[in-house]
N, C-alpha and C positions, 0 to 999 in steps of 0.2 A: 563539453558535457556539463549540464547543470548539476548542482550539488544541493542536497537537502539533508536535514537531520531530524530525528524523531524527538518529540517532546517527552518530558518525564511524566507521562500520564498513567503510569502503573507502578505498583510496588510502593515501598516506603518513601521513595523520592517523589511520589505524586502529590505535590502540594501546590497550592495557588501561587506561592512565592516562587517556587522553582520553575513553574511553567512560564510565568511572566518573565523571569530572568533569562531563560533560554530563548524565548521568543524575541525579546528585545535585543539581546546580544547577537543572536543569529542574524537578525535584520541589519544591525549596525555593522556587522562584519561582512555583509554582502552575500550571504547565503541565499539561494534561490527559493527554498521551500521549507516548510515545517510539516511534520507528519504525525498522525496518531493511528492506533489500531483499536480493534474492538474485541472484547472478550466478555461474554455474559456470565459465565460460571467458572468456579473452580470445584468440580465435583470430587467428593471424598473417595468415591469408588467409580472412576470413569468407565463408561461403557465402551468408549473408544480410547484405547491407550495412547498416550503421547509417545511418539516414536523416539524421542531423543533423551528419555530418562529410563533408568533400569527398571523402575517399578510402574512405569506408564503414567505417573502423575504429572500434572502440568507444573512448570516453574512457579514457585511461590509468589512471584511478582504478580501473577494473574489473580491472586486473591483480592486485589484492590486495583480496580481499573476505572478511570473516569469515562463518562460517556464521550464518544469521539466528536460528535457534532456540537454538543454543548461546549466542549473544550475549545474547538476551533472557532466557534462564535465568540467566546470569551477572548481568545487570542486576537481575533480580528479587531476587537475594540482597543487592543493594546499595541497594535502594529499598523503600518501604513501601506506596505507594498509587497511583502514576502508572500508567496503562494502558500495555500493551506490545503493539505491533502489527507485522504484516508487511505491507509495501506494495511489492511482493507476493512471495510464494513461488510459483514455477511448479510447481503441484501435480503435473503429469504426470511430472515427473522423479523422483518419489518413490513408493514403494509406499504405498498409502493406509492400510494397517493401521499401518505404521511412522509415517507422518506424523500420523495420528490420535493415536497413543500419545504422540508427542513434544509435540503441542499440549496434550493432556490433562495431561501432566507439568508443562509450563510453567504451565498454569492452576492446578494444585494448588500448586506451589511459590510462585507469585506471589499466592496467595489470591484467585484469580478475576479477574486483570487482563489475560488474553490476548484479543487481537483477531486473528482469522484472516483475513488478506487474501490472496486467491489469484488467480493468473493461469494462462494456459495456455502462455505463452512464445511467442517468435517466431523464435528463432535456430536454424537447422537444425543447426549444430555442437553445440549443447547437447542437442538431441534425439538426435543420433548418439552423443554421449558417454554419454547415459543409456540407450541401447539401446531407445529408444521411437520407433516410426514417426512421421514428421511428419504423415502424413495421418490423418484421422479425429480430429483433436484435439478438435473440438467434441463428438463422440459420447462420447469418453473422459471429457471434463469433466462431461458430464451424469451419467454413471454415478458418477464420482468423488464428486460432491457427495452423492449418495444413500448411497454407502458410508460417507463420513465421518459423516453424521448417524446412520446405523444404529449404527456403532461407539460413538459418543458417547452415544446415547440408549437403545438396546435392551439388555436383559439378555442375551439370546441373539441373536447376529448371524449372519445367513445371507444370502448374496447370490449370485445366479447370472446374471451379465450377459454381454454379448458380450466385454468386455475385462477385467472383474474378477470373480473367483469366490472366495467365502469359505464353507467348510463350516460348518455349524451349530456355533458356538463362543461361549464367553464370552471377552470381550476387555476387559481393564482396564489401567490405571485409567480411571474416568469423570471427565470434567472437573468442576471445582467449580461453574462457571456452568451453570445449567439453563435450557432443555434442553441447551444447548451454548454454547461461546464464539461471539460474533457472527461471522458469515461475510460477508465483503465480496468482491465479484468485480471485478477490473480488466478493462479492455478496452472499446473504444468502437465496438461494432457491434451491430446489431439482434439477432443470434443470442445474444450475451452477455446483452443486456437480457432476452430471453425466458427464458434460463436462470435468471437472478436471480429472475424472477417465478415461473416454473414450479416451481422447487425451493425456493422460499421462503427464499432467502438474505436476510440482514439488509439488504443494500443494495449499492451501487455504489461502487467506489474508482477514480476516474479520476485522470489526471495532466494538469496544464495548464502550458504553458510553451513557449518557442520560438515556432514559427509558429502554434500552436493558440490561437485567440482565445476570448474569453469568450462570444461568440455561439455558437461551436461547443459550448461547455459547456452553455449554456442550451438549445440545440436537442436535445442528447442527454438532458438531464434530462427534457425534455418527452417524449422517446421512451420512457424508462423508465416514466414515469407512464402513458403511453398503453397500453403493454403490460400494466400492472397493471389498467387499466380493462377492456381486452379480456378479461382472465382473471377479471373480476368480483372483483378484489381491491382493497383500499384502497391508493391510490397513496402515502398518507402513511406506510404501513407500511414502505416501502423507503427507507432513509436513504442519505445520500451523504457519504463522506469524501473530501476533495480533497487530493491531493498537489501542492504548488506549489514552484517554484524562484524565489524573489524575486531580482531582480537590482538591487542598489542602485547608482545612479549618483550619485556624490558631487558634486552640483552644486546651485546655488541655483535653477536654472531648473526649471520644472515643465511638466506637460503641459496646464495650464489653457488652455482655448480650442482644444486640439488633439484629435484622435481619442483617445479614452480608452485605446485599445490601441496607441498609437504606440510602436514598438519592442518590441511584444509585451506580453502581460499581465504584471502584477507587475514592471514595469521602470520605473525612474526614482527619484525621491526617495522618502523615507519617506512623505510625504503623497500622492504619486502612487500608490504601491503601496497605501496606505490606502484610496484611492478604489476601487481594484479589489477590495479585501477587503470593503468595504461593499457593493459590487455583488454579490459572491459570496454574502454573507450574505443579501442581499435575494432571491437566487434560491432560497433555502431549503436551502443546504448546511448540514449539521449539524456538520461537523468539518473544520477545515483543518489541513494539515501544512506546515510550512516546512522546506525542504531546502536545504542549502548545499554539497552534496557536490562540485559542479563550479564553485564560486565561491571567490574569494580569502577570503571571510568564513569559509568552512568550514575554513580553516587556522588559525583563531584561535578556540579554544573559548569564551573569554569574550566575544568579539565576536558569536559565534553567539547566545548567550543574550541579550546586550544588544539586538541588532537584533530578535530575536524578541519581546522584551518590548515594544519600541516598536511593532512591527506588531500585536501581540496586542490592543492597546487598540482597534483598529478592528473587531475581531471581537466585542466585547462589546456 
């Protein structure tokens, strides 16, 4: 199982120096990938409450977030071989022609290291700020994937959909990876799984943490595979990259003899979390990402790398 870590691209730790340090150390230590996420706003009075806080506000780290693709392009110039992914960009906030060109540019500048992780967003405030209707998100996403692929693959691009229209045009540059950078879709619902399968995305990019248990992950993995079988497609064709938020509890006690998800998945000692990682690997997950953006560990770059090295041995 491949292992990646998130860059410090949000919150007080989001500095040029920290991003360079994490990127270079992660590559030196042999990690497979570096990841960023997107957040447009930190609304003072959110229309869509954040589920994991008592008052519905977003974590304060989201008040300061670097642009994901600008960050990865900067990192591409400071690294040589580590993969560079988004987990995720909310695609509907962006014009598909512009986003396709930005990913293609990253792919070329990084010599074929881009991974395109996409979502459709959930916050009404960000939709309003982007001047995109909140309704019909799924239909828009269906068209968006088709548009991206056409731009990246076809010499002449022409699209006439309900939401997106492109006159017959040549659009370059084309990405270095063929036929295109890998496309992964976030979101834990049946419609998204059908979208992944129908439009032949490379796979699913879920997140696990907080109240979400490993049984939930296992059930949804099976749902993706079932959708592939219904479409007469090979279930093994669709890979999974899992974003996780390890929560290290500095104690000698462990969960041995207790529920394996006591306190939530990837919570406890290094060995406790290692047990969860081994279970995740056994589920057939292809790639795991360690994120520390909301943890004290995330405030210490060297500690991020050290903890990730300790956890990565359970993924091998």
